[in-house]
Residue, then its C-alpha position, 0 to 999 in steps of 0.5 A: x339374244x337377237x336370234x332367240x327373240x326372232x324365233x319367239x316372234x314366229x308363228x308356233x307352227x313355223x317354230x316347231x318346223x324349224x326346230x324339227x329340222x334343226x334337231x335333225x341337222x344338229x345330229x347330222x353335224x355332230x355325226x360328220x366329224x366322226x366319219x374318216x374323211x370328206x369322201x365318207x362324208x360326201x357319201x353320208x350326205x348323198x345317202x341322206x339326201x337320196x333318202x329325204x328326197x324319196x321321203x319327200x316325194x312320197x309325202x307329197x304323193x300321199x298328202x302326208x299319209x306316208x309319214x308317221x305322226x307322233x302327235x296329231x297336233x304337230x304333224x310333219x309338214x313339207x317345210x320340214x322336208x324342204x328345210x332338211x333337204x336344203x341344210x343337207x345339200x348345203x353341207x354336201x356342196x360345202x365339201x365340194x366335188x369328189x376327186x373321182x367322178x361325182x354324179x351329184x355335183 
């Protein structure tokens, strides 16, 4: 209950950002166990990180114009990217280094 109460006290735009990133990360978390082993999980997370970092760079360079906006009232924000990237990175770090030479970590 305390977590729900904390969420309710945040500003609405902060809640939407957290919800957007949380929904995506929940899908990632559901997908990770379906992969055969930690090597595949690391590769998947590496690809996700590369893609999100690229999208974030484009988002910043175009001042947000590079991203599709489903609702003008709730456009993507930099925080969406940062929460997603840090969540993906945390999962990638938790898997540790690959037995082979790993360039991410």
